[in-house]
N, C-alpha and C positions, 0 to 999 in steps of 0.2 A: 327813631326808636323811642316811643313814649310809653313804654310798658313798665317803668319803674327801675330799669337798669341804667338809666341815664346818670352819668357822673361816677359810675363805679369802674369804668374802664373795660367793661365787658364788650367784646367785639366778636361777632360771629365768624369773621375771617380767621381769627386766631385759633379757633377750635376746629378748623378744617383738618382732616387726617393728614394731608400732605404737609401742612405747616407743623403739626405736632411731630411727625416723623423726622423732619429736617432739624428740629430743635433737639431731638434725642441723640442724633448721630453726630455730635460735635467733636468727640474725642477720638475719631478714627473708626475704621471699619472693623467688623467682627472677624475678618480673615486673619487678623494678627492676634486674636484672643488666645491666651495660653502660650505665647511665644517664649517668655522667660522660663516658665516651668518646664517646658520641653527641652530647653537648652541646658538646664542645670544637670550636672552629672548625678546619678543615683548613688547615694551612700547608704550602706546598710546600717541599721540601728545597732548600737553596741549594748551589751548587757550591763545593767546597772545594779547596784546594791539595792535591796528592798528598803523603801522608806518606812520608818516607824509610823504606826497608826495609834490614834487615841491617846491614852495616858502617856505612852512612851514618847510620842511626838511633843506633847506639852512639856514633858521633862527635858527633852532636848532643847526646846525653845527657851525654857527657863535658864538652863545652864549656859546657853549661848549668849543670852541677853544680860544676865545679872551675875552669874558666878565667875565666869572667865574674863570679866571686864576690869581693867585697871581704872582706878578713880582718876579723873582728870583734875587739873588745877581749878576748874570752875566749880567743883563740888560733886554732888551725886549725879549719877547717870540718869538722863531723861529719856522718855520714849521717842521724842523727836529732837535729835541732836543738831538740827540745822541751826546756823547762827541767826539770832534775832536781829531784825532790822528796825 
């Protein structure tokens, strides 16, 4: 093959449909697809309280993050409270 593809690792055998198909089917057959979903029992959804939207949601976030928080010995509350390394 002297058409400029030399050294790029392009081989015509690797692009044969049979070889492509065998490389795709590595993780098992399609006969078992959906096995776990079909085995899990169906649970009906429960009714939930309506979540606030817009201004009311922002108010809820503010009170949750800043008003109801006790100050720690380290000082003021930060947005990312993970310990620094």
